[in-house]
N, C-alpha and C positions, 0 to 999 in steps of 0.2 A: 276406579278413583270413582267420585263421586264431583258435582256440581261446585263445590264446596271446598275448597283445597287446606281451608284456612280452619277447617274445623279436626282436619285429620291430625293425629299426633303421628310424629314422626321422629325415630330415632337417632336418626342426624345432620348434623348440618349442613352435610352437603345437600341435602333433599330440602331441609328449611330453608336455605338459600334460593332457592327456586319455586316452590310452589307456596309458603305460607303467604296469606293473605286476601288472596284473589276470589274473590266469589264470584263466576262467572255471570254477566247480563244476558238478558233474552238471547240475543244475538249470538252468545254460544262462543265468543271469541277465545281463542288461545293464548292468545299475548295480551298482557294486565293493556287496559284500554286507558287513555289519557283524560282525561275531564277538567276541558278546556274551556272551563265556565266561571264566571266571578262570579253568582250567585242562584239560588234554586228558588222552583216554584210551589208554593203550599197551594193544593187540594182547594182549601177552605180559609176561612179567617181565625176558627178554631186551633188548626192544624198547626200553624203559623206561630200563635200563641202560643203553643203548647212544646214546641221547640225552642223556641224564643229563652222561656223559663225554664227550661230544662226537664221538664215533665216526660218528655218522648223526645226519640231519640231521632234523630234525619238530620240535614246535613242543611245549614243556613246562608254561610257564607265562605269563601275558599279563602279567606285572610285566617280560616281559624278549622275551618270542617273539609275536606273535601277527598272524595273516591282516592285517587290516585296516588294521593299524599297516603293516606290511613292505609294502602296498601303497603306501603316501604313502612312506615313506624311499624306495622304490626310481624314486618317481615327482620325489622332491625330490631327490634323487642326480643323475638323468639331465639336470633343468634347471639344476643345477650343475655339470653336466662332473665328478660326483665318482663314487671307485668306490666308494662308503656311504655311506648317512648314518644316522644315529640319535636317533628320536623322544623328545621328552620331555615332561614334564608346563606346563614352562612356556621362555620364553626364556632366564630367570634360569638357570634349570634346566640351557638350554642352557649355559650359559657356566661354572657350576657345576661340571658332569659336565664340562666340558671339561679346565678347572681341576686339579679334584681327580684326576682320573685322569693326567694326563699332567705335572704338578708334583708335587715332594716338599719337604719340610724344607729351607731354606737355600737355594732354588731363588729366582731375578728373574724380576721380571715389569715389562718397560716399556708404557703403557699412554697411550693417548692421552688428553690433560686432558676432552675434552671429549663425553666417552663419556656416555650416557643415565645420571643421577643414581644410578639404583640398583644401577648398573655396580661405580661409584666407590666404593658404602656396601658391594657386597658385595666390594671391591677391600682397601679400607682396613682392614673395620672385621671383618672374617672373615678370608679367607685370610691374612691378616697373625698371627690368632692358632695358625695351624701353618705359622707361620717365615718362609711367603713373602713375600719381599720385593717391594713396588711404587716407581715412579718410576712418575710422571704428566709428560709433556711437551707440546708444542704439536702437536698432527696435520700441522701445514705443514709444521713448521723440521726441516728432515731431519738438520742438524747435532746438535740436542737429541737424537733417536735416538740419530746415533752418540757421542756425548759420553756416552749414558747407559748406554752395553754395557759390563756385567762381565764375568768366567769365570765367574759363576753365573748369565748371564740366558739365559733358555729359553726365553722368549715372547712377541713382540711382540703387541700387542693393540690394534685400533683401527675403531671404526666410520664409516664414511664411507659419503655424506655426514654429519655429525657434527648429533645430534639437540642441541637445536634450531637453529644457528647455520648449518648448512649449511655447513660448511667441509669439503673435499676435500684427498682424501689421493692420493699419487700413489702406489699399490698397486706394482706392476712397479721401481718403485725401493728401496720399503721390501723387495720380496721379496728382493733383491740384497744389499741392505746383511745383513737376518735370515741368508742362507743362507752368508753367507760368514763367519757366525760360528757358524752350528748354529744358530739360532735359529730356532723357528718360529711362522710369521706367522699369526695367527688374525683373521680379517674378519668382523665383524658388518653381514649384507648386507641389514638390517630395511629403512631406506629406501627400497632401490632393489629392491630382488628380483632373483631373475634371468632377471626380464623386461626388466629394463635393466640389468644388471653381473654379470659372472659373475667373483669374485675370483680362484678358482683357475686360471682360464684367465692371470690376470695373474700367475701366482707365488703365491699366500698356499697355504698349505697347509690350514688350516681356517677353513670359512664357520659361524658361529651366525647360528641367525634365532628370531625370535620370532614362531610361527607364529601367533599373534594377532591381527596386525595385518594385511598385507597376503597373505599366503599365505592369509587365511581370508577378510575383504574385506566381512565383515560385520560382525564384531563378535557372533558370536556365540561365540566357543570361547577361552579358553587353552589355548595348547601351544608348544614350540619344536621345534629341529633343529638336528644339528648336520651337517657334511657333511665329508670328507674321504676320507684314503688307505684300504684295509683295515685296517691296520697301529694308525694312530690309532685307528680307528671301534670296532675289538676290544677296547680298552685303555678307550674309554668306555662300549661296550657290558657290559665285567664290572661295572664302577662304578655302572652301572645295575640290574645283574641284581643285584649285594650292597645295595644302598643304598635303591633305591625310585622314582627320581623319572620314574617312566613315563606316556606318554600314554594317553589312555582308545582305546578301538575306536571310538566314540562322535565324539569328537573327530578320530580319525585319516579318520574317512569324510567328516567337516563340511572338512574342511581338504583331504581328495580333489576336492570338487565347486568348493572356492574355486582350488584349480589349475585346472580344468576353464576359468576367466575369465580365467585372472590376466593373460596379454598384451592382453588385451581390456581390462581395466578400468584396467591403468597406461597404457595410451596413452589411454584419457579423463583419468585423475587428471595427467597430466601435461599434457594440451593446456589443460584449465582449470588447474592451476595456473598455469604460464605465463601467464595472460592476467588471474588474480588480481591475479599478481605485478607485470606490468604497470601493471595499475590501482592499485593500491598508491603505485608508486612515483611518481606524480605528485602523491600525496595532499601538501597542505602541512604537513598534519596528524605527516607523520610524519619521521624523521630517518634512519632506515635499512630497507632490504628486503633480505632474507638469502634468494636464491633462488639454486641457481646455472644457473639457463636464462636469466637476466639477463645482459648482457654487460657488461653491469660488475658484478658478484661475481670478484673475486679468484680466487676455481676454477675458474671458466665453461670455459677453455679446458683443462683440464686431464678437468673433467667430457664435454666434449664427447668429448675424445678416447680415454677409458673407459666411456664408459657409452651407452646407445643412447636415452635420453630422460630426461630431467632431474625427473621424479614428480610427489608432491603435494603434500611437507609444504614451508613454508614459514615464517618468521617475521619480525615488524616492528616496529620502535621508534619506539612513538607521544614524542610533544614530552612529558615531564612526569616521571611516576612512576609508583609503584603505584597512587596513587588514579585518575589518569586510566587506567590500564591496567585495571584493576580496573571503571570505570563502563562502559568502553569493551564490555569482555564481557556485564555483566550488561544491556546494550542491547538488544544482538541477541536477534533472535523464532525463528532457524531452526537456524542453526547450533549442535549441544549442546557445552553447556558439560561435557567431558569430558574425564579423561588420554590415553585411544586416542587411536592417528591408523592411518589405511589402511583406512578404514570407507569403506563406501557413503555415509555419512552425512559431513556435512563437521563437521568438529569446533573447539573454538575453546579455547585453553585460558591460565593465568599460569603461565611454569616455575616463576621464583622461590617462588613460594609452593606450587607443586604437584610435577609433576615430580621437581624439584631442592631439593625445602624440606629436605631433611635435608642438605646442604652447608651447611658453615660461611660467613658472609660471603666468605673468604677465597678458598674454594675456587669462590662464585660469581665473583669478582670473576675468577680465574684463566681461569676458563670461557666471561666474557661472558653470564653469565646475569645479564642488569639489572631492577631493578622495573620500567620500561619496555617488557620485552620480551614478545612475545602471538606464540604461536605458532599455524595455521592445519595444517589436513589439508583439504585439498581434495576433496571426496566426488564422487559421479556426480553430483548435482542440476544442473538448466540453471545455467551461471554465473553468466546474467545474475541468476540468486534469488540465487545467492551475494552477488553484488555487493550488490545491495538492501540486504541484511541486513548486511552493512558497512556501508553508508550509513547506518543507524541508529545504527552505534554510533562513527560518528563524530559525529552528528547531538548525539548525548547529549553531546560536549564545548564545543556552543557555550554 
């Protein structure tokens, strides 16, 4: 093993997640160091000028260049099979930076209807203020995507599988449609992570992440990432440099530790998620279970084709309404009532009154966010303990 792991070509994402990006300093550290510094000292005025002009590589200011953050960027880029990545302060900052850097007033975005509620709010309430038009369509109806294209359409944005109904888009099909019309395809890959799905290899142009979720894996830090081509990332980095939604070095280090175990964790999340989904499917108190690993799920075959596994997020509809859903959620004792997902700890939440609460009744209806819908993120606890806790929820309904 050389001192520059980042220069070695690895065959497996298991190794990439552990090794890529770290070039050891003169101290020979084994774990990646945290460069907790706001700025960097230049040996002379000429060096400072050349770095600022871009004539010479080197760190300038940690708002947009930092060695620890750079290791994280190189590693997530390698995992996603991209040319480059840009780390941001949050997942929403990743989406905002992508849109602000690559769109202009008068441009048009087609977005899947059932993206994360805050993404909908960003598009509807803020990007429109800058003259960007938004059209929301069904994630899985390719005809709606086709019919929504105008001369001004510059971007397709989607999340697959969707949050929280786990609908699945055909990334390759949407890529063909987008590129035929000179449109960028941007895919939020939070639910699957590169451990289960690599949208860039399926034809997407850009991938966004909330690193807060599975990339961290233990609910410790907030952060985001954008991955794609060198040219697109240069534009996004320019926005980051000017506007400042940057990741902190400490958070980047935490996410690096998360990436080291990402593949192992996603295997466990997927295995337990499948067992819980199968158990829920047989409960008489439930109207529907939304999980791509179930053969009855409308997107199962597509998910099987473009994903390596099915992940740990699922949702289900109780018989009844909000009162029954809240009663169920309040009865569990181990599962955490929190809006985050992708944690080592299993979580449970009522989307209609939390993650998607800012949507209007009409928007919720279009997105399938019903009052009886409950979302689960299956963690790393023993699956029998998870099921036992869910039984408490069902017992409360008697």
